[in-house]
C-alpha positions as CSV (number, residue, x, y, z in Angstrom):
1,X,-11.4,-24.5,-16.8
2,X,-13.3,-22.6,-19.5
3,X,-16.3,-22.3,-17.2
4,X,-14.1,-20.4,-14.7
5,X,-13.2,-17.8,-17.3
6,X,-16.6,-17.4,-18.9
7,X,-17.0,-13.9,-17.4
8,X,-13.5,-12.7,-18.3
9,X,-13.1,-10.1,-21.0
10,X,-9.7,-8.8,-22.3
11,X,-8.9,-5.7,-24.2
12,X,-5.4,-6.3,-25.6
13,X,-4.7,-2.7,-26.9
14,X,-3.0,-0.1,-24.8
15,X,-5.3,2.6,-23.3
16,X,-4.5,6.3,-22.6
17,X,-6.2,7.3,-19.3
18,X,-4.0,10.3,-18.8
19,X,-6.1,12.5,-21.2
20,X,-9.7,12.6,-20.3
21,X,-10.9,12.9,-23.9
22,X,-8.6,10.0,-25.1
23,X,-9.5,6.4,-24.3
24,X,-11.4,6.7,-20.9
25,X,-14.9,7.2,-22.5
26,X,-14.3,4.4,-25.0
27,X,-13.0,2.1,-22.3
28,X,-16.1,2.7,-20.2
29,X,-18.2,2.2,-23.3
30,X,-16.5,-1.1,-24.1
31,X,-17.0,-2.4,-20.6
32,X,-20.7,-1.5,-20.7
33,X,-21.0,-3.2,-24.1
34,X,-19.9,-6.5,-22.6
35,X,-23.2,-6.5,-20.7
36,X,-21.7,-8.4,-17.7
37,X,-24.2,-8.5,-14.9
38,X,-22.8,-7.7,-11.5
39,X,-19.4,-6.7,-12.8
40,X,-16.8,-7.1,-10.0
41,X,-13.4,-6.0,-11.2
42,X,-11.6,-3.9,-13.8
43,X,-7.8,-4.2,-14.0
44,X,-5.4,-2.0,-16.0
45,X,-2.0,-3.5,-16.6
46,X,0.1,-1.4,-16.1
47,X,-0.4,2.1,-14.7
48,X,2.7,3.4,-16.5
49,X,1.6,2.1,-19.9
50,X,-1.8,3.7,-19.4
51,X,-0.3,7.2,-19.0
52,X,1.8,7.6,-22.3
53,X,4.0,10.7,-22.0
54,X,3.0,11.2,-18.4
55,X,5.3,11.6,-15.4
56,X,4.6,9.1,-12.5
57,X,6.4,11.5,-10.1
58,X,4.2,14.6,-11.0
59,X,1.2,15.2,-8.7
60,X,-0.8,16.5,-11.6
61,X,-0.3,13.5,-13.8
62,X,-0.9,11.0,-11.0
63,X,-4.0,12.9,-10.0
64,X,-5.4,12.4,-13.5
65,X,-4.8,8.7,-13.3
66,X,-6.5,8.6,-9.9
67,X,-9.4,10.5,-11.4
68,X,-9.7,8.0,-14.3
69,X,-9.9,5.1,-11.8
70,X,-12.6,6.9,-9.9
71,X,-14.5,7.6,-13.1
72,X,-14.6,3.9,-13.9
73,X,-15.6,2.9,-10.4
74,X,-18.5,5.5,-10.5
75,X,-19.6,4.4,-14.0
76,X,-19.5,0.6,-13.4
77,X,-19.9,0.3,-9.6
78,X,-17.0,-2.1,-9.4
79,X,-13.5,-2.4,-7.9
80,X,-10.7,-0.9,-10.0
81,X,-7.1,-2.1,-9.8
82,X,-3.9,-0.7,-11.3
83,X,-1.0,-3.1,-11.8
84,X,2.0,-1.1,-10.8
85,X,5.7,-1.7,-10.2
86,X,7.8,-1.0,-7.1
87,X,10.9,1.1,-7.4
88,X,14.5,-0.2,-7.3
89,X,14.3,-0.2,-3.5
90,X,11.3,-2.6,-2.9
91,X,11.0,-1.6,0.7
92,X,10.0,2.0,-0.3
93,X,6.9,0.6,-2.1
94,X,5.4,1.6,-5.4
95,X,6.9,4.1,-7.8
96,X,5.7,7.6,-8.4
97,X,4.0,10.4,-6.5
98,X,2.7,9.7,-3.0
99,X,-0.8,10.8,-3.9
100,X,-1.3,7.3,-5.4
101,X,-0.7,5.6,-2.1
102,X,-2.9,8.1,-0.3
103,X,-5.8,7.6,-2.7
104,X,-5.8,3.8,-2.7
105,X,-8.3,1.8,-0.6
106,X,-6.0,-1.3,-0.6
107,X,-2.6,-2.2,-1.8
108,X,-1.3,-5.8,-2.4
109,X,2.3,-6.7,-3.2
110,X,3.6,-9.8,-5.0
111,X,6.9,-10.7,-3.3
112,X,9.4,-13.4,-4.0
113,X,11.0,-15.7,-1.5
114,X,13.1,-18.2,-3.5
115,X,10.6,-20.2,-5.6
116,X,7.6,-19.0,-3.6
117,X,5.7,-15.8,-4.3
118,X,3.4,-14.5,-1.7
119,X,0.5,-12.1,-1.9
120,X,1.1,-9.6,0.8
121,X,-1.5,-7.1,2.1
122,X,0.3,-3.8,2.4
123,X,-2.6,-1.5,3.1
124,X,-6.4,-1.7,3.7
125,X,-8.1,1.5,4.6
126,X,-9.8,1.2,8.0
127,X,-9.0,-2.5,8.4
128,X,-6.2,-4.8,9.3
129,X,-3.2,-5.1,7.0
130,X,0.4,-6.4,7.1
131,X,-0.3,-10.1,6.5
132,X,0.1,-12.8,3.8
133,X,-3.1,-13.5,2.0
134,X,-2.0,-16.5,-0.1
135,X,1.1,-17.9,-1.8
136,X,1.9,-19.5,-5.1
137,X,4.7,-20.9,-7.4
138,X,5.1,-20.6,-11.1
139,X,5.1,-23.7,-13.2
140,X,6.3,-24.0,-16.8
141,X,3.8,-24.9,-19.5
142,X,5.3,-24.9,-22.9
143,X,7.0,-21.5,-23.5
144,X,5.0,-19.8,-20.7
145,X,4.3,-20.2,-17.0
146,X,1.1,-20.6,-14.9
147,X,0.3,-19.8,-11.3
148,X,0.1,-22.8,-9.0
149,X,-1.3,-22.3,-5.5
150,X,0.8,-23.6,-2.6
151,X,0.3,-24.2,1.1
152,X,3.9,-23.1,1.8
153,X,4.0,-19.7,3.4
154,X,7.1,-17.6,4.1
155,X,5.6,-16.5,7.4
156,X,8.8,-15.1,8.9
157,X,9.3,-12.7,6.0
158,X,5.6,-11.6,6.2
159,X,5.8,-10.9,9.9
160,X,9.1,-9.1,9.9
161,X,8.7,-6.9,6.9
162,X,7.3,-3.5,7.6
163,X,4.5,-1.9,5.5
164,X,5.0,1.5,4.1
165,X,3.0,3.1,6.9
166,X,5.0,1.2,9.5
167,X,8.3,2.2,8.1
168,X,7.3,5.8,7.8
169,X,6.2,5.8,11.5
170,X,9.4,4.1,12.6
171,X,11.5,6.6,10.7
172,X,9.6,9.4,12.3
173,X,10.0,7.9,15.8
174,X,13.8,7.6,15.3
175,X,13.9,11.3,14.2
176,X,12.1,12.4,17.4
177,X,14.3,10.2,19.5
178,X,17.3,11.9,17.9
179,X,16.0,15.3,18.7
180,X,17.3,16.3,22.2
181,X,14.5,18.7,22.7
182,X,11.8,16.2,22.3
183,X,13.1,13.1,24.0
184,X,13.3,12.4,27.7
185,X,14.2,9.7,30.2
186,X,11.3,7.4,31.0
187,X,9.1,8.4,34.0
188,X,9.3,5.9,36.9
189,X,5.9,4.5,36.0
190,X,7.1,3.3,32.6
191,X,9.7,1.0,34.2
192,X,6.8,-1.4,35.1
193,X,5.6,-1.5,31.5
194,X,8.7,-2.6,29.6
195,X,10.8,0.5,29.5
196,X,14.4,0.2,30.8
197,X,16.4,2.5,33.0
198,X,18.1,5.1,30.9
199,X,16.0,4.3,27.8
200,X,14.8,7.4,25.9
201,X,11.1,7.9,25.3
202,X,9.0,10.4,23.4
203,X,5.4,11.6,23.7
204,X,3.0,10.1,21.2
205,X,1.9,13.6,20.3
206,X,5.5,14.5,19.3
207,X,5.7,11.3,17.3
208,X,2.4,12.0,15.6
209,X,3.4,15.5,14.6
210,X,6.6,14.3,13.1
211,X,4.7,11.7,11.0
212,X,2.3,14.5,9.9
213,X,5.1,16.9,8.9
214,X,6.8,14.2,6.8
215,X,3.6,13.5,4.8
216,X,3.5,17.0,3.4
217,X,0.8,19.1,2.0
218,X,-0.4,16.5,-0.6
219,X,-2.0,14.5,2.2
220,X,-5.2,15.6,4.0
221,X,-5.4,15.7,7.8
222,X,-7.6,12.7,7.8
223,X,-5.2,10.7,5.6
224,X,-2.3,11.6,7.8
225,X,-4.3,10.5,10.9
226,X,-5.1,7.1,9.4
227,X,-1.5,6.6,8.1
228,X,-0.2,7.3,11.6
229,X,-2.8,4.9,13.2
230,X,-1.9,2.1,10.8
231,X,1.8,2.6,11.3
232,X,1.6,2.8,15.1
233,X,-0.7,-0.3,15.4
234,X,1.5,-2.3,13.0
235,X,4.7,-1.5,14.9
236,X,3.0,-2.5,18.2
237,X,1.7,-5.7,16.7
238,X,5.2,-6.6,15.4
239,X,6.7,-5.6,18.7
240,X,9.0,-3.0,17.3
241,X,7.6,-0.2,19.5
242,X,6.3,-0.1,23.0
243,X,3.5,2.3,24.1
244,X,2.1,3.2,27.5
245,X,-0.3,6.0,28.2
246,X,1.2,9.1,26.4
247,X,4.7,7.7,25.8
248,X,6.4,5.6,23.1
249,X,9.8,4.0,22.8
250,X,11.7,1.4,20.8
251,X,11.2,-2.2,21.9
């Protein structure tokens, strides 16, 4: 209804947020000029179109886009969202340099399962992620489509699909298990906690260090720690990995 949209404002032109002296000051000025009390959300659609001439895979350019988002948050005291596309391999997550993923507080993916699209929570900093928030279908209206909420949920797909942190942690675990110097047979005590005779296990510390090494120098130590914690917790919750005391192994 019109009442539901009374606080919506749209700027239809493209903006250049890559250069600090380009459109960022004007965009902040336009938002302030709207005089919306208790502003909640600013959305830029898409990140790529807002960085003309930039390179999504370059840490410098992505860093400037992150800085632009932070400037809007600081100036307006609101949440800022970039609409962004995944790459050709959806399981690998969003395109571009990894610093974007590291800097985000939350990440939500729109995924398609037949006629149903679900809104899937990929990442929430310091909170639970890896679940379906809502689902919808698209209904034709004239020459366009509109979103129609639905109670149908593709729950199986939501539970089985791994988040980026979970997949990274699982890949690292496989690598450690493939390393003869870092794997070992399960201690006798683990046989009472789900491990099988002859199954290879690794120490959680070796697993952690492998995850850290794969994140590279662009990630802070704190970011690496949180990424490992999210991946480890998600794999346990989805019963892909078993953990007891200092050891981990594939379920």
